[in-house]
Structure formats: structure tokens, C-alpha cells
VEXDONU-256124 format. One record per atom (N, C-alpha, C, O): x, y, z. Coordinates in steps of 0.2 Angstrom, whole numbers, plus 2048, in hexadecimal, padded with zeros to 3 digits. Each point is the difference from the previous one (the first is absolute). Example, Ala and Ser with C-alpha at 12.3 -4.5 7.8 and 13.67 -1.06 7.14 Angstrom:
% VEXDONU-256124
8427E4827;7FC806800;804806800;8057FF803;7F98067F9;804806801;7FC805803;803806801;
END
This chain:
% VEXDONU-256124
8077FA800;7FA8057FF;803806802;803801805;7FC8077F4;804803802;7FF805805;7FB800804;80B8047FD;801802808;7FC8097FF;8038047FC;7F87FF808;7FC8037FF;8058067FF;8067FF801;7F98097FC;805804800;7FE804807;7FB802801;80C800804;7FF802806;7FF8077FF;8058037FE;7F5802805;7FF8067FF;7FF804804;7FC7FE805;8058087FB;7FF805805;7FD8057FD;8038027FA;7F680280A;7FD805800;803807800;804800804;7FD8057FA;8038067FE;803801808;805800802;7F3802803;7FD801804;8087FD805;805804802;7FA7F57FE;8057FC803;807802800;804802804;7FD7FE7F4;8098057FC;800805805;804801804;7F78037FD;80180A805;8037FD806;805801803;7F77F97FF;800801808;8057FA804;8007FD805;8038037F6;8077FC801;806803800;8018057FD;8027F7809;806806805;8077FB7FC;8007FA801;8038087FC;8057FF7FD;809803804;8028067FF;8027F6805;806801801;8048057FA;7FF7FE7FA;805806807;8048027FD;8047FD7FD;8007FB803;8048057F6;8047FB7FB;806802804;803806801;7FF7F2802;807801805;8078017F9;7FF7FF7FA;805804808;8058017FC;8077FF804;802801806;8037FB7F5;8077FF801;806806801;805801804;7F88027F8;8048087FE;7FB8047FD;7FD7FF7FB;80080780A;7FA802800;8008057FC;8058037FE;7F47FD7FF;8018057F8;8027FC7FB;7FD8037FB;8077F7804;8067FD7FD;7FD7FB7FD;7FF8007FB;8017FA80C;8017F97FF;7F97FF805;800800806;7F88007F6;7FE7FC804;7FD7F9801;8037FC7FC;7F9800808;8017F97FE;7FA7FD7FA;7FA8017FF;80A7FB7FE;7FF7FD7FD;8057FF7FB;8057FF802;7FB8017F5;8047FC7FD;8048067FB;7FD8047FB;80A7FD806;8018047FD;8057FE7FD;8037FC803;7FF8097F5;8057FF7FD;8078037FE;7FE8057FF;8097FA801;804804801;8058007FA;8057FD801;7FB8067F8;8007FF7F9;8098027FF;802805803;8007FA7FB;809804800;8037FC7FA;7FE7FA7FE;80680A7FE;8047FC7FB;8057FC804;7FF7FF806;8067FF7F7;8067FD805;803804801;8008067FD;8057F7808;804806804;7FD807802;804803803;7F67FE7FC;800808803;7FD7FF807;7FC804802;8077F7802;7FF804807;7FA7FE802;7FD804804;8017F77FB;7F7800803;8027FA804;7FF801806;8047F97F8;8027FA808;803807805;7FC801804;8098027FD;803804805;7FB803802;800801806;7F88037F4;7FD804806;7FB7FB802;7FB802802;8067F77FE;7FA7FC802;8047FF808;7FE802805;8077FB7F9;804801807;801803805;8017FE806;8008097F4;7FE806808;7F8800804;7FF801806;7FE7FF7F6;7F9800801;7FE7FB805;7FE802805;8027F87FA;8027FA806;805804806;7FC805802;8077FB7FF;805803808;7FC806804;7FE800806;8008047F4;7FA805803;7FB7FF803;7FE803805;7FE7F57F7;7FA7FF805;8007FC804;7FB800803;80B7FC7FF;8007FC804;804804805;8017FD806;80380B7FB;802802805;7FB805800;801805804;7F97FC7F9;7FB804801;80480A7FE;7FF805802;8047F97FB;8038047FE;7FE8057FA;8007FD7FB;7FE80B804;7FC8017FB;8058007FA;8067FF800;7F58027FA;8037FE7FA;7FF8097FB;7FC8047FE;8067FC803;80380A800;7FC802804;803800806;7F68047F8;7FD802808;7FA7FD7FF;7FA802802;8077F87FB;7F87FA802;7FF7FD806;8067FE7FF;7F9801806;7FF7FB805;8007F97FC;7FE7FF7FA;8057FB80B;7FF7F97FD;7FF7FD807;802802805;7F87F87FA;7FD7FC806;8087FC801;8047FD7FC;7FE80680B;8067FB800;7FC7F8801;7FA7FF803;8097FB7FB;7FE7FA7FF;8067F97FD;8068027FE;7F87FA803;8047FB7FD;8008027F6;7FB8037FD;80A7FA801;8037FF7F9;8017FD7FF;8057FE802;7F87FD7F7;8037FB7FE;8048047F6;7FD8047FC;8087F9803;8038027FB;8027F87FD;8017FC804;7FE8047F7;8017FB7FA;8048027FB;7FE8007FB;808801807;8048037FA;8067F77FB;8057FD800;7F58057FD;8007F87FC;8058007FB;8017FB7FD;80380B801;8078017FA;805802806;8058027FD;7FA7FE808;809802802;8017FB804;7FB7FD803;80D8017FF;8007FC806;804805809;801806801;8007F3803;7FE807805;809803800;801804805;8027FC7F7;805802801;7FF8097FF;803804803;7F97FC7F6;7FD8057FB;7FD804806;802805801;7F97F6801;7FC806803;804802807;801806802;8007F5802;805804807;8028077FD;7FD805801;8087F97FB;8038087FD;7FD8077FF;801806801;7F97F87FB;7FA803800;7FE804807;800806800;7FF7F6804;7FE803805;802804804;7FE805802;8097F77FE;805805802;8038087FD;803804803;7FB7FB7F6;8008077FF;7FC805802;802806802;7F57F87FD;7FD803805;800802807;800806803;8017F5800;7FE800809;8077FC801;8037FC7FD;7FE80680C;8067FB805;7FE7F8802;8047FC802;7F38047FC;7FF7FC803;7F87FF7FC;7FB8047FE;8067F5804;7F67FF7FC;7FC7FB808;8037FC803;7F98067FD;7F9800805;8017F8801;8037FD7FD;7F8801809;8017F9800;7FA7FE7FC;8007FA7FD;7FA80C803;7FA7FE7FC;8007FF7F9;7FB7FF7FD;80B804800;8007FE7F8;8047FA800;8047FE804;7F97FE7F7;8017F9800;8008027F5;7FC8027FC;80C7F8803;8028007F9;7FF7F97FF;8017FB804;7FB8037F6;7FF7FB7FC;8057FF7FA;8028057FD;7FF7F5800;8048017FB;8007F97FA;8047FE7FB;7F57FE808;7FD7FA7FC;7F8801802;7FC802805;8037FD7F6;7F5801801;7FE7FA7FA;8047FE7FC;7F6800805;7FC7FC7FD;7FF8047FB;8028057FF;7FA7F77FC;7FD8027F9;7F9804803;7FC7FF804;8048077F7;7F9803801;7F97FB7FD;7FE7FF7FA;7FF7FE80D;7FA7FB7FC;8027FB802;7FC7FB7FF;80B802805;8037FB800;8037FD807;8047FC801;7F5809803;805801807;803807803;801800806;7FF8047F5;804808803;7F9802807;802801806;7F98007F8;7FB800803;7FE7FD807;7FC803803;8077F87FF;8007FD805;805800804;7FF7FF807;8078017F5;807804804;800807805;803802805;7FA8007F6;7FD807802;7FC801806;801805804;7F97F97FE;7FA7FC802;8057FE808;7FE802805;8087F97F9;8007FD807;806806802;8017FF806;8028067F8;802804802;7FE806803;803804804;7F67FB7FA;7FB807804;7FF7FC806;800803806;7FF7F57FA;7FD7FD803;805802807;7FE7FF806;8068017F9;805802805;804806803;802802806;7FF8017F5;801808800;7F9804800;7FE8017FB;7FF80280A;7F8801802;80080A7FD;7FB8037FE;80C7FE802;802805802;7FF8067F8;8008067FF;8027F17FC;8028047FA;7FD8067FF;7FA801802;80B8057F8;7FA8037FD;8028027F9;7FC8037FD;80B7FA801;8018027F9;8047F87FD;8057FE804;7F97FF7F7;8037FC7FD;8038037F9;7FD8047FD;8087FB802;8068047F8;8027FA7FF;8037FC803;7FA8047F5;8017F77FB;8038037FA;7FD8037FC;80D7FC805;8038047FC;8037F87FD;8037FB803;7FC8057F6;7F98057FC;7FB7FA7FD;8017FA7FF;7FC809800;7F87FB7FC;8027FD7FC;7FF7FA801;8058077FA;8027FA7FA;8047F9805;8017FA7FE;801808808;8047F9804;7FA7FC801;8017FA801;7F7808800;7FD7FB804;7FA7FF7FA;7FA7FF801;8088037F8;7FB7FD7FD;8037FA7FA;8058027FD;7F87F8802;8047FC7FB;7FE8037FA;7FB8047FF;80A7FA7FC;8018027FC;7FB7FF7FA;8017FA7FF;7FA8097FC;7FB7FD7FE;8008037F9;8058047FE;7F67FA7FC;8018017F9;7FA808801;8018057FC;7FA7F9808;7FA802801;802808805;7FD7FF805;8058047FA;7FF806804;7FA8077FD;8018047FD;7F87F9806;7FB8037FD;7FD807804;805803803;7F78007FE;800803802;7FB7FD806;800803805;7FC7F77FB;7FD7FB805;8037FE804;7FE7FF806;80B7FE7F5;8057FE808;801805803;7FF801806;8038017F9;804806804;7FC801805;802800806;7F78027F8;7FD803804;7FD7FB807;7FF801806;8017F97F6;7FE7F8805;807800804;800801806;8067FF7F7;8067FF803;804803808;8057FE804;7F68097FC;803805805;7FA7FF805;800801806;7FB7FD7F8;7F8801803;7FF7FD806;7FD803804;8067F67FD;8037FB805;805804805;7FF7FF806;8058057F9;805805806;7FB809800;803804804;7F77FD7F9;7FE803802;7FA7FE808;7FD803805;8037F77F6;7FA800806;8037FD808;7FE7FF806;8078017F7;805800809;7FE804804;7FD800806;8078057F5;803808801;7F8801803;8007FF806;7FA8037F8;7FA802803;7FD7FA806;7FB802803;8067F97FE;7FF7FC803;803802808;7FD803804;8097FC7FB;803803805;803807802;804802805;7F98037F7;8018067FF;806803802;801804805;8047FA7F7;8078027FE;8028027FA;7FB8017FC;80B800803;8028037F8;8047F97FD;8027FD805;7FF8017F6;8017FE7FB;8048027FC;7FC8027FC;80A800802;8038047FA;8067FC7FD;8057FD802;7F78057F7;8037FA7FB;8078047FD;7FE8057FF;8077FA800;8058037FC;8007FD7FA;8027FA801;7FD80A7F9;7FE7FE7F7;8058037FD;804804803;7FD7FB7F8;8038027FB;7FB8067FB;7FA8007FE;80A805801;7FD8027F8;8037FF7F8;8068017FF;7F67FD7FD;8028007F8;8038067FD;7FD806800;8097F57FE;8038077F9;7FD8057FD;801806800;7FC7F97FE;7FB8067FB;7FD806806;7FD7FF805;8048057F9;7FF807805;7FA8037FE;7FD7FF7FB;80180580A;7F7801800;800808802;804802803;7F88027FB;800806805;7FB7FF806;7FF803805;8007F77F8;7FB7FE80A;8057FA805;8017FB7FC;80280580B;8027FD800;7FF7F9800;8037FB7FE;7F6805804;7FC7F9801;7FE7FF7FC;7FC7FC801;8068057F8;7FE7FD7FB;8077FD7FC;8007FE7FA;80680080B;8067FF800;8007F9803;8047FC7FE;7F6803808;8027F9803;8017FA7FC;7FC7FF7FB;80B7FE805;7FC7F87FD;7FD7FB803;8017FE805;7FA8017F3;7FA7FC802;7FA8037FB;7FF8047FB;7FC7F7809;7F98047FE;7FC806804;804800805;7F98037FB;7FC804803;7FF7FB807;800802805;7FE7F97FA;7FC7FB804;804800806;7FC800805;80B8027FD;805802807;7FC808803;7FE801805;8018017F7;7FE807802;7F8801803;7FE805803;7FF7F57F9;7F97FF802;8007FF806;7FC804804;8087F77FF;7FF7FA806;804804806;7FE7FF806;8068057FA;805806802;7F9805805;7FB8037FD;8077FE80A;7FD803803;80580A7FC;7FD8057FD;8097FA804;804803802;8077FF7F8;8027FB7FE;7FE80A801;8087FE7F8;80280A802;7FE805801;80A7F47FF;804808800;8067FD7FB;8047FB800;7FD80B7FC;8067FD7FB;8058077FF;7FF8067FF;8057F6802;807803801;8058027F9;8017FD7FB;7FF808806;8038027F7;807805801;800805805;8057FA7F6;8068067FF;7FD8057FD;7FA8017FE;80A803801;8018057FA;8057FD7FC;8008007FA;8067FD80A;8087FF7FE;8037FD803;803801805;7FE7F77F7;8027F9804;807804804;8058027FD;7F97FD808;809800807;7FF805801;803802805;7F98047FA;7FD806804;7FE801806;7FF806802;8027F5802;7FE803806;7F8803802;7FF803805;7FD7FD7F7;7FB804802;7FC7FB7FB;8027FE7FA;7F6800808;7FC7FD7FE;7F9805802;800805804;7FB7F97F5;7F8803803;7FD7FA803;8017FA7FE;7FA806807;7FD7FD803;7F88027FD;7FD805800;8017F47FC;7F6803800;8007FC805;8037FB802;7F4808800;7FD7FC805;7FC8017FF;7FD805801;8007F57FC;7F6801800;7FE7FA803;8047FB801;7F4806802;7FF7FA806;7F6801800;7FE8057FF;8007F4803;7F6802803;802806807;7FD806800;8087F8803;800803808;806804800;8037FF806;7FE8047F7;8078077FE;7FD8047FB;7FC7FF7FC;807807806;8008067FA;8038007FD;8057FE803;7FD8027F5;8048007FC;805806800;801806801;8037F67FD;808807802;8047FA7FB;7FF7FB7FD;80680D804;8077FD7FD;806803803;801806800;8047F6803;807803806;8067FE7FA;8017FB7FD;80280E804;8067FF800;8057FB806;800800806;8047FD7F5;8047FC809;8088017FD;8027FF7FB;80280280B;8078007FD;8077FD805;803803804;7FF7F67FB;8047FC800;804804807;8048047FF;7FB7FA807;806804803;8067FB801;7FF7FB7FD;808806806;8057FB800;7FF7FB805;8057FC800;7F5803803;7FF7FA803;7F97FA7FE;7FD7FC803;8048067F5;7FB7FD7FB;7F9801801;7FB7FE7FD;805807807;7F8801803;7FD8077FB;8038057FF;7F77F97FE;7FC8067FC;7FC803804;7FB7FD802;80980A7FF;7FC806802;7FC8057FB;8018047FB;7FB7FC808;7F98047FD;8028077FE;802804805;7FF7FE7F7;8028097FD;7F98037FE;800806801;7FB7F57FC;7FB8067FE;7FA7FA801;8007FA7FF;7FA809802;7FA7FC7FF;7F98047FE;7FD804804;8027FA7F7;7FA8037FE;7F87FF803;7FB8037FE;8047F9807;7FB802805;800804804;7FC803803;80C7FF7FE;7FE806807;7FF8087FD;800805804;7FF7FC7F5;7FF8047FE;7FA7FF7FD;7FD8047FC;8007F7806;7F7800801;7FC7FD805;7FA7FF7FF;809800806;8007FC804;7F8805807;800804804;7FA7F87FA;7F9801802;803803807;8057FD802;7F8809804;7FF800807;7FD7FD801;7FB7FE7FD;8077FF80A;7FC7FD806;7F9804801;800806801;7FC7F57FF;7F7804801;801802804;8007FC805;7FF80D7FD;7FD803805;7FA7FD806;7FE802805;7FF7F97F8;7FB7FC804;8057FC805;7FC7FE804;80A8017FD;8037FA803;803805805;8027FE806;7FF8097F8;802803809;7F9803802;800801806;7FC7FF7F6;7F7802803;8017F9804;806800802;7F87FB7FF;7FF7FC802;8067FC806;8007FC805;8078087F9;803801806;7FF804807;8017FE805;7FC8077F9;802804804;7F67FD802;7FF7FD805;7FC8037F7;7FB7FE805;7FF7F8804;7FB7FE803;80D7FE7FD;7FE7FB804;807801806;8017FC805;80180B7FB;804802806;7FA7FF806;7FF7FD805;7FD8077F8;7F9800805;7FC7FD803;7FC801805;8047F67F4;7FB7FC804;8027F97FD;8038017FB;7FD7F9806;8037F97FF;7FD7FD7FC;8027FB7FE;7F9808801;7FA7FD7F9;7FD803800;7FF805804;7FF7FA7F5;7FB8067FB;7FB7FA7FB;8027FB7FC;7F8807806;7FA7FC7FB;7FB8027FE;7FC7FF805;8008037F6;7FB8027FD;8007FE7F9;8037FD7FC;7F7807802;7FF7FE7F7;8068087FE;803804804;7FD7FB7F6;8068027FD;7FD808800;8038057FE;7F77FC804;7FC8097FF;805801808;8048047FF;7FA7F9807;801800803;809802803;802805803;8037F67FB;8078027FF;8008077FD;801806802;7FD7F77F7;8018097FC;802808805;804804802;7F37FB800;7FF806804;803802807;801806803;8027F37FF;802802806;80A8037FC;804805801;7FE7F67FA;8068037FE;8008077FD;8058037FE;7F4800801;8038067FB;800804807;803806800;7F97F8804;800804809;8067FF801;801802806;8047FD7F9;8067FB804;8048067FC;806802802;7F87FF7FA;8088037FA;7FD8077FC;8048027FC;7F7801805;7FB8047FE;8027FF7F6;8008047FB;8007F7805;7FF7FF7F9;7FB7FD7FD;7FC7FE805;8028017F6;7F97FD7FC;8027F8800;8047FF7FC;7FA7FC809;8017F97FA;7FB7FE7FF;7FB800804;8057FC7F4;7F97FE800;7FF7FA804;8057FF803;7F57FE7FE;8007F8800;8017FB7FA;8037FB800;7F98077FA;8028007FA;8047FC7FF;7FF7FA7FF;807809802;80A7FC7FF;8047FF804;8067FF800;7F5801807;8057FF805;8017FB802;8067FE802;7F47FC7FB;8037FA803;8077FC7FA;8057FC802;7FA8077F7;8067FE7FC;807806801;8057FF7FD;7F9805808;806804801;8047FC807;8067FF801;7F57FE803;8037FC806;8027F97FE;8057FD804;7F88007F7;8037F87FD;8078037FD;8057FD802;7FC8097FA;8088027FD;8057FE802;8057FD7FF;7F780980A;805801804;8017FA803;8067FF7FE;7F97FC805;7FF7FB804;8077FE802;802801806;8027FD7F6;807800801;803806805;8037FE805;7FC8097FA;803806803;7FD7FF805;803800805;7F57FF7FC;7FE7FF808;8027FA803;800801806;8027F87F9;8047FD803;806802804;8027FF805;8028047F6;806802801;7FF805807;8027FD805;7FA8087FC;800804805;7FB7FB806;7FE802805;8007F77F9;7FE7FC807;7F87FF7FF;7FC7FE804;8028047F5;7F5801801;8017FB7FC;8047FE7FD;7F47FE806;8007F97FB;7F98047FF;7FD802804;7FF7FD7F2;7FB8027FD;7FD7FB7FF;8037FC7FE;7F7804804;7FB7FC7FB;7FB8017FE;7FD8067FF;8007F5800;7F78037FD;7FC7F97FF;8027FC7FB;7F880480A;7F97F9801;7F98067FD;7FF8067FF;7FD7F3802;7F98037FE;7FE7FD805;8027FB803;7F780C800;7FE7FF805;7F98037FF;7FF8067FF;7FA7F4800;7F88037FF;8018037F9;7FC8047FF;8097FA7FC;8008017F9;803807800;7FD8047FB;80880080A;802805800;80A7FD800;8037FC802;7FF80B7F9;8087FC801;803805807;7FF806802;8057F67FF;800803807;80A801801;8037FB801;7FF80B7FF;806801800;8067FE806;802806801;8017F8801;806800805;807803801;8048007FB;7FE80180B;806803801;8037FD806;7FC801805;8097FC7FD;8027FF805;8057FE803;8027FB7FE;802808807;809801803;8017F77FE;7FC7FC803;8098027FA;8027FA804;8037FD805;806801801;7F77FC803;804800807;8057FB7FF;8007FC7FB;80780480B;8037FC800;8007FB7FD;8047FF7FC;7F67FB806;7FF7FA800;7FF8007F6;8037FC7FD;7FA807801;7FF8017FA;8077FF7FB;8017FC7FC;80380C808;8057FF7FD;8047FB800;8048017FC;7FD7FA80A;8057FC800;7FD7F97FB;8047FC7FF;7F6804800;7FE7FA7FB;8018047F9;8047FC7FD;7FC809800;8018037FA;8077FC801;8027FB7FD;801808806;8077FC801;8027F97FE;8067FF7FD;7F77FD803;8007F87FF;8008007F9;8037FB7FC;7FA80A803;7FE7FD7F9;8088047FA;7FF8037FB;8057FC807;8067FF7FD;804807801;806800802;7F68067FC;8068047FE;7F8808800;7FA7FE7FF;808808803;7FC804800;7FC8027F8;8027FE7FA;7FC803807;7FA8027FA;8058057FB;7FD8037FB;
END
């Protein structure tokens, strides 16, 4: 018998409370499947190793916060000696929660089980890097859109299930294109399955300067100009997003001011809109309040406030509460901060 469609009404969808997306690197590497593509010898493996070190230590990537946690780096193109030399170039020490692996099964022939086994033992895992995608795919004459999509869909499933980031290192094709994302080797099936795509391109071979193009479902499109320093760390010199970054919605500061006088706020959108309008002496529309609060939920959470909606007697009720110490501890058990 065919399984019936699993449906949800518009009312149910609007009443759902979803946790903010988790980031291995805030505003840059969200949970899900990501691809970092670049030409050979561009410096993408050094970049990936630096990301691993930053996340494992909880150190920022440029000015972006990282979610400190366990990291697994499948460095399938390098030997132990080469990787040790690379690590020593970047840092004088590597943390105990950064794990390296030089051999793994093929995709679809045991790799997924190996990753799940690691995750069952290392529950604090935040980031997994696979260097490179070609090293885990069996050679095939069929590199169609469907095959590319299916091959990495199993990794995306793991990333979504465990709410972590899996970063696949991949190559660019030799053919040049004005659109960096069109240069990714393979079909667009790879890009279709990935949540986030990063492309590293050089203006001139060996210049020590690259452009990093970023595109994704949960990040803002951006282009960064990076330059390699004496420790082979890619330093940010320019960021297109900084020129067009939206300011934090003023509703966040308005809520913060009101919550300094209250532990809990509850009411219909019109009632809370009136409260916030009176407190700020600004006109807050009840028609846009829900959207603004949901969009600002991550910022509110950072300030220690939880935002929820529910229905009572057919009416939508919005609730804002201070996160108690106990709730904060429970949140920490989810492996890393939002």
C-alpha cells in the first residue's frame, strides 16, 4: 500500500517553533553539507586544516565566531608526515579534540557507517572535513546529475540528522568561467545537493591571493579577498558582505529593554506591539511583529531570551521569556551554542 502524503496546514506551519540554524563558523559554515572547490595547489587544504584547528579550539575564523567542538579531518590525499608539517606551519600545537584519518571506505560502501560510528563515540562533533570528494567516490563512467546528487545526498542526510557541518573538498574544471560556481568539476547535481558552496580562485597562479566566493541556503552571498601570510593562513582583506550587511533589527533592543523589567511576556501580537510601541515611543505594527521576532530569534537567544508562539482558543499567542540557568545548561548539552 502506498504511504500517504505527510502534510501540514499553513496554520500549523506558522505556529511551528524552529531552533536557529547551528553554525560551525557563524555566518559562514552552517550545519548541513558544504563544498569547498578550488584548483590544485591553490591552498584549499591549508584553508581546510586552519578551519579545523579554529573550530576545535573555539577560535574565531577572521571575525566570525566558531562553535567549539570535536572535529574530524579525513585527509585522504596526504600522509602523516606532510600533515604534521602543515599543522606545524599553522600552529605549534593541535588540540586533542581534532582527529585525523588517512583511510576510509568508499561512499555507499561503508563510509557512512564509519562516520556514524565515529559520531556515536564523539558526540561533541561539530565539523567533519573530507579531503577530497574524489577520494571517496568509486570511478564511474556515469557522472550524470542524478548520480552526482545521489552520491553526496547520503552525507547531507548525516549532517542534517546530527546537526553538524560536513565540508567536502573538491576540484575545479580547467575551463574558465565568469561565474566561479560554473567552474566546479562535475554536474550541477553536486551544487543542488549541497547547502553551502565555497569556490576558491586565483587571479594569478602562485600570487598568494585568492577570491573566495560563498553561496548557500542559510548564508548571505559574499565574495572575500584572501591573502596568505607567512604561516600559510588565509587572512581576510576584503569582504563584500561588510559593505551591504543589514543592521540588527531595532526590535531586539526594544525587547531587551522591556525584558529587563519582566521575566516573561505573553500576549497576542496586537498587545505586545502596543507594549513595545509605548516602551520605545516608536510605532511597532502587530502585522510585522511576528516576522521580525522570528527573524531576530538568534539575536534574542544570544541575549538570553527565548521566543515561542502557540495557539489558545484559536488566537495566536507570542511568548518571550528569560532563559533560566537550568534551561541554559540544557541548551549546552546540545553540543554547542547556537
